[in-house]
C-alpha positions in Angstrom: -0.9 -162.1 35.9 0.6 -162.1 32.2 -3.0 -162.4 30.8 -4.3 -159.6 32.5 -1.4 -157.5 32.1 -1.4 -158.1 28.0 -5.4 -157.7 28.1 -5.6 -154.5 29.2 -5.4 -152.5 26.2 -7.9 -154.8 24.0 -9.2 -151.1 23.8 -18.3 -127.7 12.4 -15.6 -125.1 12.0 -14.8 -123.3 15.3 -18.7 -123.1 16.5 -19.8 -120.4 18.7 -17.2 -117.8 17.4 -18.8 -115.1 18.8 -19.5 -116.5 22.0 -16.1 -117.9 22.6 -14.6 -114.3 21.8 -17.0 -112.7 24.4 -15.8 -115.6 26.6 -12.1 -115.1 26.1 -12.5 -111.3 26.7 -14.5 -111.8 30.2 -11.6 -114.4 31.1 -8.7 -111.8 30.4 -8.2 -112.0 26.9 -4.7 -112.9 25.7 -2.2 -110.0 25.8 -2.8 -108.1 29.1 0.7 -107.4 30.7 1.3 -107.7 34.3 -0.4 -109.4 36.8 0.6 -112.8 38.5 2.8 -113.8 35.7 6.0 -112.3 36.9 7.6 -109.6 35.8 7.0 -108.5 32.4 4.6 -111.5 31.8 1.5 -111.5 30.4 -1.7 -112.5 32.3 -2.8 -115.1 30.3 -2.6 -117.2 27.3 -4.7 -118.4 24.4 -4.1 -122.1 23.4 -5.7 -123.7 20.3 -6.1 -127.4 19.4 -8.2 -129.7 17.5 -8.5 -132.4 20.1 -11.9 -133.4 21.4 -13.3 -134.1 24.8 -14.9 -137.2 25.8 -15.7 -136.8 29.4 -14.1 -134.7 32.4 -14.8 -137.6 34.5 -12.0 -139.8 34.8 -13.8 -143.0 35.3 -15.6 -141.8 31.6 -12.6 -141.2 29.2 -9.5 -142.6 27.8 -8.3 -140.6 24.8 -6.0 -137.9 24.6 -8.3 -134.8 24.2 -9.6 -135.8 27.9 -6.9 -136.3 29.5 -5.1 -133.0 28.2 -7.6 -131.4 30.6 -7.3 -133.9 33.3 -3.6 -133.2 33.6 -4.3 -129.3 34.4 -7.1 -129.6 36.7 -6.9 -133.2 38.9 -4.2 -133.7 41.2 -2.4 -137.2 40.9 -0.7 -139.4 44.0 2.4 -139.8 41.7 3.3 -137.5 38.8 6.4 -137.0 36.1 8.3 -133.9 36.9 9.3 -131.5 33.9 12.0 -132.9 31.8 11.6 -136.8 33.2 9.6 -139.8 32.1 10.0 -141.6 35.8 7.3 -140.7 38.5 7.6 -139.1 41.6 5.3 -138.5 44.6 2.8 -135.6 43.8 0.5 -134.6 45.9 1.7 -137.6 48.0 4.3 -136.8 50.7 5.7 -140.3 50.1 4.8 -143.7 48.4 6.7 -147.3 48.9 5.9 -151.0 49.0 4.9 -151.3 52.8 4.9 -155.5 52.1 5.1 -157.3 48.5 1.2 -156.8 47.9 1.0 -153.0 49.6 1.7 -149.9 48.1 1.4 -147.2 50.6 0.9 -143.3 49.9 1.1 -140.6 52.4 -0.4 -137.6 51.5 0.7 -133.9 52.1 -1.0 -132.2 55.0 -3.5 -129.8 54.5 -4.4 -130.6 51.0 -7.6 -128.6 49.7 -9.9 -129.0 46.8 -10.8 -125.7 45.0 -13.9 -125.7 46.3 -12.5 -125.5 50.1 -13.2 -129.2 50.8 -10.4 -131.2 52.4 -8.5 -133.4 50.1 -8.0 -136.7 52.1 -7.2 -140.5 51.6 -10.8 -140.6 51.8 -11.1 -139.0 48.0 -8.5 -141.3 46.9 -10.1 -144.3 48.1 -13.1 -143.3 46.8 -11.4 -142.5 43.3 -9.9 -146.1 42.9 -13.2 -147.8 44.2 -15.2 -146.0 41.8 -13.3 -146.3 38.8 -13.6 -150.1 39.2 -17.4 -150.3 40.1 -18.2 -148.1 37.0 -15.7 -149.7 34.6 -17.3 -147.6 32.0 -16.2 -149.1 28.3 -14.9 -145.7 27.4 -12.6 -145.3 30.7 -9.5 -146.6 31.7 -10.5 -148.9 34.6 -8.7 -151.8 32.5 -5.1 -150.0 34.1 -6.0 -151.3 37.7 -5.9 -154.9 36.7 -3.5 -155.7 39.8 -5.3 -153.6 42.2 -7.7 -155.7 44.6 -8.7 -153.1 47.1 -7.7 -149.4 48.8 -7.9 -149.0 52.1 -7.7 -145.4 53.7 -6.9 -146.0 58.0 -6.3 -142.4 58.4 -6.7 -139.0 56.6 -3.6 -139.0 55.1 -2.7 -142.8 54.5 -3.7 -144.8 51.7 -3.0 -148.3 51.5 -3.4 -150.2 47.7 -3.5 -154.1 48.4 -2.1 -155.5 44.9 -2.8 -159.0 43.5 0.6 -159.4 42.5 4.0 -159.0 44.2 6.5 -155.9 43.8 4.6 -154.3 40.5 7.1 -151.7 39.9 4.5 -150.6 36.9 1.8 -149.5 39.6 3.3 -146.3 40.5 3.3 -145.2 36.8 -0.2 -146.4 36.6 -1.0 -143.7 39.5 0.2 -141.2 36.9 -1.9 -142.7 33.9 -5.4 -141.8 33.0 -6.9 -144.2 35.9 -4.9 -141.8 38.2 -6.8 -138.4 38.6 -8.1 -138.1 42.2 -11.5 -136.7 42.4 -13.6 -135.2 45.3 -16.0 -137.6 46.8 -18.4 -134.8 47.5 -18.7 -133.7 44.0 -18.7 -137.4 41.9 -20.9 -139.9 41.7 -19.9 -143.3 43.6 -21.5 -145.4 40.9 -22.2 -143.6 37.6 -20.2 -140.7 35.4 -20.6 -137.4 36.8 -21.8 -134.9 33.8 -19.0 -131.8 32.8 -21.0 -129.1 34.2 -21.6 -130.3 37.8 -17.5 -131.1 37.9 -17.5 -127.7 36.7 -19.9 -125.9 39.1 -18.6 -127.9 42.0 -15.1 -126.7 41.7 -13.5 -130.2 41.7 -10.1 -129.4 41.2 -6.7 -129.5 43.0 -4.2 -129.6 39.8 -2.3 -126.7 38.8 -5.2 -124.8 37.0 -9.2 -124.6 37.9 -11.8 -124.2 35.3 -13.7 -121.0 35.3 -15.5 -121.3 32.2 -16.4 -124.4 30.0 -18.4 -125.0 27.0 -17.4 -128.5 25.8 -15.4 -128.6 22.8 -15.6 -124.9 22.2 -13.6 -123.1 25.2 -12.1 -123.9 28.5 -11.0 -120.8 30.4 -8.4 -121.8 33.3 -7.1 -120.2 36.6 -4.0 -120.8 38.4 -4.7 -122.6 41.8 -3.3 -121.1 44.6 -3.1 -124.3 46.7 -1.6 -126.3 44.6 1.0 -128.5 46.3 2.3 -130.9 43.6 5.5 -131.6 42.3 5.1 -129.8 39.3 5.2 -126.2 41.1 2.8 -122.9 40.5 1.5 -122.2 37.1 3.9 -119.2 35.1 0.8 -118.0 33.8 -2.1 -116.9 36.0 -5.0 -117.6 33.1 -4.9 -119.9 30.2 -7.9 -120.3 27.6 -7.9 -123.0 25.5 -10.0 -122.6 22.3 -11.0 -125.7 20.2 -11.0 -125.9 16.8 -12.7 -128.2 13.9 -10.4 -127.4 11.0 -6.5 -127.3 11.6 -6.4 -124.8 8.8 -8.2 -122.6 10.7 -5.7 -123.3 13.9 -2.8 -122.4 11.4 -4.1 -119.2 10.7 -5.0 -118.1 14.1 -1.6 -119.0 15.3 0.3 -117.4 12.5 -2.0 -114.2 12.8 -1.2 -114.2 16.8 -4.8 -114.6 18.1 -3.7 -117.9 19.6 -0.2 -118.2 21.3 0.1 -121.9 21.3 -1.3 -124.7 18.7 -1.1 -128.1 20.1 -2.6 -130.8 18.6 -2.7 -131.3 15.8 -1.6 -129.2 12.6 -0.7 -131.6 9.7 2.8 -132.1 8.6 2.5 -129.5 5.7 1.2 -126.7 7.7 4.2 -127.5 10.7 6.7 -127.4 7.8 5.4 -124.3 6.3 5.2 -122.4 10.0 8.8 -123.3 10.5 9.6 -120.6 7.9 7.5 -117.9 9.6 9.7 -115.8 12.3 6.4 -114.7 13.9 6.3 -118.1 15.5 8.4 -121.1 16.7 8.3 -124.8 16.0 9.2 -126.2 19.1 9.4 -130.5 19.1 9.8 -133.0 22.0 9.9 -136.9 22.2 6.5 -138.3 21.4 4.9 -141.7 22.9 3.4 -142.2 19.6 4.9 -145.4 17.5 4.1 -146.9 14.3 5.2 -150.2 13.1 4.4 -153.4 10.9 3.1 -156.1 12.7 3.7 -159.7 11.2 1.3 -162.5 11.7 3.6 -165.8 12.7 0.8 -168.2 10.7 0.0 -166.0 7.8 3.1 -164.1 6.8 5.3 -165.9 4.0 6.8 -169.2 5.5 4.3 -168.9 8.3 3.4 -171.7 10.6 0.0 -172.2 9.0 1.4 -172.1 5.5 1.9 -175.2 3.0 5.6 -174.3 2.7 6.0 -173.3 6.6 9.4 -172.7 7.6 10.5 -170.6 10.7 13.9 -169.8 9.4 12.5 -168.6 6.0 9.7 -166.5 7.8 12.3 -165.0 10.0 14.3 -164.3 7.1 11.7 -162.5 5.3 11.1 -160.1 8.6 14.8 -159.6 8.5 15.1 -158.6 5.0 12.3 -156.1 5.5 14.1 -154.3 8.2 17.1 -154.1 5.9 15.4 -152.4 3.5 12.9 -149.9 5.2 14.1 -146.2 5.1 12.8 -144.6 8.2 14.1 -141.3 7.5 12.5 -141.0 4.0 9.2 -141.7 5.5 9.9 -139.2 8.2 10.8 -136.5 5.9 9.1 -137.2 2.8 5.4 -138.1 4.6 5.7 -136.5 7.7 7.8 -133.4 6.9 9.7 -134.0 10.3 7.0 -134.6 12.6 8.1 -138.0 13.0 11.6 -139.2 13.8 13.2 -142.5 12.7 12.4 -145.4 15.4 15.1 -147.9 15.9 13.5 -150.1 18.7 10.7 -151.1 20.7 10.8 -148.5 23.2 10.5 -145.3 22.1 13.3 -142.7 22.5 13.4 -140.6 25.8 12.2 -143.5 28.1 14.2 -145.2 30.6 16.1 -148.0 29.5 15.2 -147.3 25.3 17.8 -148.1 23.3 18.5 -148.9 19.4 19.2 -152.2 18.7 17.7 -152.1 15.1 20.1 -149.6 14.0 23.1 -151.9 14.6 21.4 -155.1 13.3 19.4 -154.0 10.2 20.4 -151.6 6.8 23.7 -150.0 6.9 24.5 -150.0 10.8 23.7 -146.1 10.6 20.0 -146.3 10.3 19.9 -146.3 6.5 18.5 -149.2 4.1 20.9 -151.8 2.7 19.5 -154.1 -0.3 22.8 -156.3 -0.3 22.0 -157.1 3.3 18.4 -157.9 2.4 19.3 -160.4 -0.4 22.1 -162.0 1.6 19.5 -163.0 4.3 16.9 -164.3 2.1 19.7 -166.1 0.0 21.4 -167.7 3.0 17.8 -169.0 4.1 17.1 -170.3 0.6 14.2 -167.7 0.2 13.0 -167.6 -3.4 12.7 -164.0 -4.6 10.6 -161.9 -4.9 8.9 -162.7 -1.9 5.2 -162.1 -2.2 3.8 -159.9 0.7 0.3 -158.9 1.6 0.7 -155.6 3.3 -2.3 -154.0 5.1 -2.7 -150.6 6.0 -6.0 -148.8 7.6 -7.3 -145.6 5.4 -9.0 -143.7 8.1 -7.7 -144.6 11.5 -4.0 -143.3 11.4 -4.6 -140.0 9.6 -4.8 -138.9 5.9 -1.1 -139.6 5.3 -1.3 -143.7 5.7 -1.7 -143.9 2.1 1.6 -142.2 1.1 3.4 -143.9 4.1 2.6 -147.1 3.0 2.9 -146.7 -0.8 6.8 -145.4 0.2 7.3 -148.4 2.3 6.0 -150.9 -0.8 8.4 -149.2 -3.1 11.1 -149.5 -0.5 10.7 -153.2 -0.3 10.0 -153.6 -3.9 12.7 -151.0 -5.4 15.3 -154.2 -5.1 13.4 -156.7 -6.7 13.6 -158.6 -3.6 9.5 -158.3 -2.6 6.4 -158.2 -4.7 4.2 -156.0 -2.0 0.2 -156.3 -2.6 -0.8 -153.1 -0.7 -4.3 -153.0 0.3 -6.6 -151.3 2.7 -9.3 -151.1 5.2 -11.3 -149.2 7.3 -10.6 -149.5 10.9 -14.2 -151.0 11.8 -13.4 -153.8 9.8 -9.6 -153.7 10.2 -10.0 -154.0 13.6 -11.6 -157.3 13.6 -9.7 -158.9 10.6 -6.1 -158.3 12.1 -6.7 -160.4 15.1 -8.6 -163.4 12.7 -5.2 -163.8 11.0 -6.7 -162.3 7.8 -3.4 -160.2 7.4 -0.1 -161.7 7.2 1.6 -158.0 7.8 -0.2 -154.9 8.3 0.0 -151.3 9.9 -0.6 -150.6 13.8 0.2 -147.5 16.0 0.6 -147.2 19.7 -0.2 -144.6 22.0 1.3 -145.1 25.8 -1.1 -145.5 28.9 2.0 -144.1 30.9 5.4 -143.3 30.4 7.4 -146.5 31.4 9.0 -149.0 28.8 6.5 -151.5 30.1 4.0 -150.1 28.1 5.7 -150.8 24.9 6.9 -154.4 26.2 3.8 -156.1 28.0 0.8 -155.7 25.7 3.1 -156.9 22.1 5.1 -159.3 23.5 3.5 -161.8 25.8 1.8 -164.9 24.7 -1.7 -163.6 25.1 -0.8 -160.1 23.3 -3.0 -157.7 22.1 -1.7 -158.3 18.6 -2.8 -161.7 18.6 -0.1 -162.3 16.1 1.0 -165.9 17.5 4.8 -164.7 18.6 5.9 -166.7 21.8 9.3 -166.5 23.0 9.3 -167.8 26.6 12.8 -166.2 27.3 11.3 -162.7 26.2 8.2 -163.8 28.4 10.0 -164.2 31.6 12.1 -161.2 31.1 9.1 -159.0 30.5 7.3 -160.3 34.0 10.8 -160.0 35.7 11.1 -156.5 35.0 7.9 -155.6 36.2 8.8 -156.9 39.5 12.2 -156.2 39.9 12.8 -153.2 42.5 16.2 -152.0 42.1 15.9 -149.2 39.1 19.5 -150.2 37.5 18.6 -154.1 37.2 15.1 -153.0 35.8 16.9 -150.9 33.2 19.2 -153.7 32.1 16.4 -156.4 31.7 14.3 -153.9 29.7 17.6 -153.6 27.7 17.7 -157.0 27.0 14.4 -157.5 26.0 14.7 -155.1 23.4 18.0 -156.9 22.0 15.8 -160.3 21.6 12.9 -158.6 20.1 15.2 -157.1 17.5 16.5 -160.9 16.8 12.7 -162.0 16.4 11.1 -158.8 14.7 7.5 -160.1 15.8 7.2 -156.2 15.1 8.7 -153.6 12.9 9.1 -150.0 14.5 9.6 -147.5 12.0 8.5 -144.1 13.4 8.3 -142.1 16.4 5.7 -139.4 16.6 7.1 -136.1 18.2 5.1 -133.9 20.2 4.9 -130.3 18.0 4.1 -127.2 19.3 3.7 -124.2 17.4 3.9 -121.0 19.5 4.5 -117.2 19.2 7.7 -115.8 19.4 7.6 -114.3 22.7 6.1 -117.6 24.3 8.7 -119.8 26.4 8.4 -123.1 28.0 7.2 -125.2 25.5 10.5 -127.0 25.6 9.8 -127.8 29.3 6.8 -129.9 28.9 7.4 -131.3 25.4 9.1 -134.3 27.2 9.1 -138.0 27.7 6.1 -137.8 30.4 3.9 -137.2 26.9 1.8 -134.7 29.0 1.5 -131.1 27.9 1.5 -129.1 31.3 0.1 -125.3 30.5 1.7 -124.3 33.5 5.0 -124.1 32.2 4.0 -121.7 29.7 4.8 -117.7 29.8 4.3 -115.1 27.5 6.5 -111.9 27.1 
């Protein structure tokens, strides 16, 4: 079980501007009043983004840009309601374990696809069977690591047969990129279905249908009357999403009002600038992205394969770094407040998240403490300055990574306790070197597959973790496996809290930033606050104008 769980993540301009403008006009524009949006509400919205779509087929994509579309158009068995990271039945009427390895879902009656086809348990079985059969290298099928088979005994009943018992993570996975349900009469069983076939087949049963589609240029959405899920009806009948190659153009258009909502991704400088513009609002919510330093337990100073190997001294080096890092300075100076300080391994907003690093390290209030760093090194007998080779990627985590790690270098070296050899490598080589014990300490980031603490624990801290950093703590391993099968929510939360406390003592990774979700919206746009929640899903149906 641990092996399967830990390996699942071993994973020009605005082209056609004239055509896009015509399409937006044809789809209702962005400022018509009246219609189905409620009293005084606009009938349509224009959203701008720099995200890119890989595929509309859930079996063929595993990226933010594609999943953003899927969250609008496809039904899910389980989903996260606005304001919560925890899943509830969506198009399901109920979902529960009926045996240790059987998770049974009962669909709501009378479900329909936008094309008029019945949405039944046969579609659900088809969805998950094809995910496993296609197993596309760019798809999310690895998330179904614990799924053995799917049974559809009648039109509204689905039984998932699992390999391991009482898997409390499985309901979350049903809300993940592996979870969108597809129409078996439109999608191919053993191959990816082209985007245009999906659009032409009207294979939608989410809050919206797609009415016009030009890949990575324009998507026009229309609210689906037959949606019966947990999120409720869309507040705005029509939404048009415009794709930008350049974030500066996106900034200009939201500032001028030709785009109502800008979401993913404006630069930190642009967001800071727009924060002073009364014509727009900058709205922030908790994000799932985290940034952290990974320590290689073999090659870090005093690591297991070093000539002067000493576990106590190696721990002291990690602890000293934790005492010295100034998260708020990195968030403010480099990212202009678009990231927040992170003091644990599970980000703020998720059930069970705590902040043990704030209490154990630095000044106890989130700031650095050079005296505490000096003492921990002295008590362990570590000679200073400690020479630390620290690696970051110059092309994978955005253009600010250089400034981010230059500031971390200054923070570690400022007291004379460290000498940091800062090095950078392009991602193609970096991704190979980091698991080949080349880097003693290095930058990584993480986006979650689903909004559950498990997704920040299992991949990192089991023996066979995707970091490959030689960290082993059997007590932590046992607790991670235990929380995954603990059915009582309070008991499971308690175990998750214990894991974070144990990891704060070990520091196999040093988390320091949590990326905020940021939307810039027109002054008369509402609802962004509702959807910028810890589900990390941006649902257009929460938005309204006027």
